C-alpha positions in Angstrom: -0.1 -0.2 0.0 1.2 3.5 -1.0 2.6 5.5 2.3 2.6 8.5 4.0 5.8 10.3 3.5 8.0 13.8 3.6 10.1 15.0 1.0 12.4 18.6 1.3 11.8 21.1 -1.2 15.6 21.7 -2.7 14.9 23.5 -6.2 12.5 25.7 -8.4 12.7 26.8 -11.5 10.7 28.1 -14.7 10.9 26.1 -17.5 8.6 27.7 -19.5 6.1 30.3 -19.1 3.6 28.9 -17.1 5.4 25.8 -16.5 7.6 25.0 -13.7 9.9 22.2 -11.8 10.6 21.9 -8.9 12.5 19.0 -7.0 12.2 17.5 -3.4 14.8 15.5 -1.5 13.5 12.1 -0.1 13.9 12.8 4.0 11.4 10.0 5.7 12.1 7.6 4.3 15.2 8.6 2.6 13.9 7.0 -0.7 10.8 6.3 -2.6 10.6 3.3 -4.7 8.4 3.6 -7.5 7.6 2.8 -11.0 8.2 4.9 -14.2 4.9 6.6 -15.0 3.5 6.6 -11.2 2.4 9.8 -9.2 2.3 11.1 -5.5 -0.6 13.2 -3.4 1.0 16.2 -1.9 -0.6 17.8 0.8 -1.1 21.5 0.2 -1.4 23.3 3.3 -3.1 26.9 3.4 -0.6 29.5 2.5 -2.4 31.7 4.8 -4.0 31.3 8.3 -7.2 30.6 8.8 -7.8 29.6 5.2 -10.1 26.3 4.4 -7.7 23.5 3.7 -7.1 22.5 0.1 -7.7 19.3 -1.6 -4.4 17.3 -2.1 -2.6 17.5 -5.3 -1.4 14.7 -7.8 1.9 15.0 -9.6 3.6 12.6 -11.9 7.0 11.8 -11.3 9.8 13.1 -13.5 12.4 11.6 -11.7 13.6 8.4 -13.8 12.8 5.3 -11.4 16.3 4.2 -10.4 16.9 7.9 -8.6 14.4 7.7 -5.6 16.4 10.1 -3.5 15.2 12.9 -5.3 11.6 13.3 -6.8 11.0 15.9 -9.7 7.8 17.4 -10.8 7.1 19.3 -13.9 3.6 20.9 -13.1 1.5 23.9 -15.0 1.2 27.5 -12.7 -2.4 27.9 -12.8 -3.0 31.5 -11.6 -4.8 31.8 -8.7 -4.4 28.6 -8.1 -4.1 27.4 -4.3 -2.0 24.4 -5.0 0.5 26.7 -7.4 0.2 29.4 -5.1 1.2 27.0 -2.3 4.2 25.8 -4.5 5.6 28.3 -5.6 5.7 30.2 -2.6 7.1 28.0 0.2 10.9 28.4 0.8 13.4 26.0 0.0 13.9 23.8 2.9 10.2 23.5 3.8 8.8 19.8 4.0 5.9 18.4 2.3 3.8 16.1 3.0 3.2 13.1 0.3 1.6 9.8 -0.4 2.7 7.3 -2.9 3.4 6.2 -5.1 0.0 5.6 -6.9 -1.3 4.9 -10.4 -1.1 1.7 -12.9 0.1 4.0 -15.6 3.1 1.8 -15.9 5.2 0.2 -18.7 4.1 -3.3 -19.1 6.8 -6.1 -18.1 7.7 -6.5 -22.0 6.0 -5.5 -25.3 5.9 -7.7 -28.1 5.9 -5.2 -31.0 6.4 -1.0 -31.0 5.9 1.1 -28.0 4.1 4.7 -29.0 3.8 7.6 -26.1 1.4 10.0 -27.0 1.6 13.3 -24.5 0.2 16.9 -24.2 1.1 19.6 -21.9 3.0 18.6 -18.6 1.7 15.1 -19.5 5.5 14.5 -21.2 6.5 14.5 -17.3 5.4 11.0 -16.9 7.0 9.7 -20.0 10.8 11.1 -19.3 11.1 8.4 -16.4 9.2 5.7 -19.3 11.8 6.5 -21.9 14.7 5.7 -19.5 12.9 2.6 -18.5 13.0 1.6 -21.9 16.6 2.6 -22.8 17.4 0.6 -19.7 15.7 -2.7 -20.6 17.4 -2.2 -24.2 21.1 -2.0 -23.0 20.2 -4.9 -21.0 19.4 -6.6 -24.4 15.6 -6.2 -24.1 13.1 -5.1 -26.6 14.1 -3.9 -29.4 11.2 -2.6 -31.5 10.3 1.0 -32.5 9.6 3.7 -30.3 7.7 6.9 -31.2 7.2 9.7 -28.9 4.4 11.9 -30.2 4.3 15.4 -27.6 1.6 18.1 -28.3 1.6 21.6 -26.9 0.2 24.8 -28.3 3.2 27.2 -29.6 6.6 27.0 -29.5 7.2 29.2 -26.0 5.3 26.4 -24.4 8.0 23.9 -24.9 10.9 22.8 -22.1 13.4 20.5 -21.2 13.8 19.8 -24.6 17.3 19.1 -24.4 16.4 16.1 -21.9 13.6 14.8 -24.0 15.9 14.8 -26.9 19.0 12.7 -24.9 16.5 10.0 -23.7 14.6 9.8 -27.1 18.6 9.1 -28.6 19.2 7.3 -26.3 16.3 4.6 -26.6 16.9 5.6 -30.8 13.1 6.7 -30.8 11.5 9.1 -33.0 10.1 12.3 -31.4 7.6 14.6 -33.2 6.5 17.5 -32.0 2.9 19.1 -33.2 1.7 22.5 -32.0 -1.9 23.7 -32.2 -1.4 27.3 -32.4 2.3 27.7 -34.2 4.0 31.3 -35.6 4.8 31.6 -38.9 8.5 30.4 -38.0 7.6 27.0 -36.4 8.9 23.9 -39.0 7.7 21.1 -36.7 4.3 19.5 -36.8 0.7 21.2 -36.8 -2.3 20.8 -35.3 -3.2 17.9 -33.1 -1.1 14.8 -32.2 -4.2 12.8 -33.3 -4.1 12.6 -37.0 -0.4 12.0 -37.4 -0.4 9.5 -34.5 -3.2 7.4 -36.0 -1.3 8.1 -39.8 1.3 5.9 -38.4 -0.9 2.6 -37.1 -0.5 1.0 -40.2 2.9 0.9 -40.2 3.4 -0.4 -36.7 4.2 -3.9 -35.3 1.9 -5.2 -32.4 2.0 -1.8 -31.0 1.4 -0.5 -27.1 0.2 3.0 -26.7 0.7 5.2 -23.9 -1.8 8.2 -23.7 -1.3 11.1 -21.2 -2.3 14.2 -20.8 -5.4 16.1 -22.0 -8.8 13.9 -21.0 -9.8 15.3 -24.3 -6.9 14.1 -26.4 -7.0 10.3 -24.6 -10.6 9.9 -25.7 -10.1 10.7 -29.3 -6.8 9.0 -30.0 -8.2 5.7 -27.7 -11.7 5.8 -30.1 -9.8 5.9 -33.1 -7.3 3.6 -32.6 -10.3 0.9 -31.1 -12.3 1.7 -34.3 -9.2 0.8 -36.5 -8.5 -2.3 -34.3 -6.6 -1.7 -31.5 -7.4 -3.7 -28.5 -8.7 -1.5 -26.0 -7.6 -3.8 -22.4 -4.2 -5.3 -24.3 -2.9 -2.1 -26.2 -4.0 1.0 -24.6 -2.4 2.3 -21.4 -3.7 5.8 -20.4 -3.7 8.5 -17.5 -5.6 11.6 -18.0 -4.1 14.6 -16.8 -7.1 17.1 -17.2 -10.7 17.2 -19.1 
């Protein structure tokens, strides 16, 4: 069962407009064992005396699963959001109460064919440790089929952690495609939602397993299109909706 633990805020920086990365060093216990793709539930204490309690918030762990002494989170900073206000205002050294790990959005023990990740927004945070796990499997002589990563954002200024993503993609030998729904004229990458591009590649894939994370509408759309084309909902599609 997921257990309560405490972690100390040690780093905080803005990666892009409205997107922050926070690092917490594990304190009690000194390490968290988790699977790539899982999340923690964080206690959000009121930032002013007498304020109403804020519901707990859940955040996917962006750390690699073999580095459980420090937990990284990539979060969208919501204007006037209580959780955002809390996370962006607490001083370094603050101890935060969490529970976890939670969730079943994790890699299958093995894959019979290709692996496809479809993410929007900060949903890519859950994909980072999953790519690291795929890389470790391949480096130990495991899975060797193709890996595709589709990432959707609104505009180029929203993109973040491109160096880290590129390094992981190269380590896996994966193919990365980035799509923007509101690009400027200078953008030379994909345009529009990730759904059409992902579906277009379906015919060339071999026994694929899909990991879809991020916007709930995207997940529903991609899932519907995959199932209508014969993809097995139970054995080939894994999902984690960040919001609807």
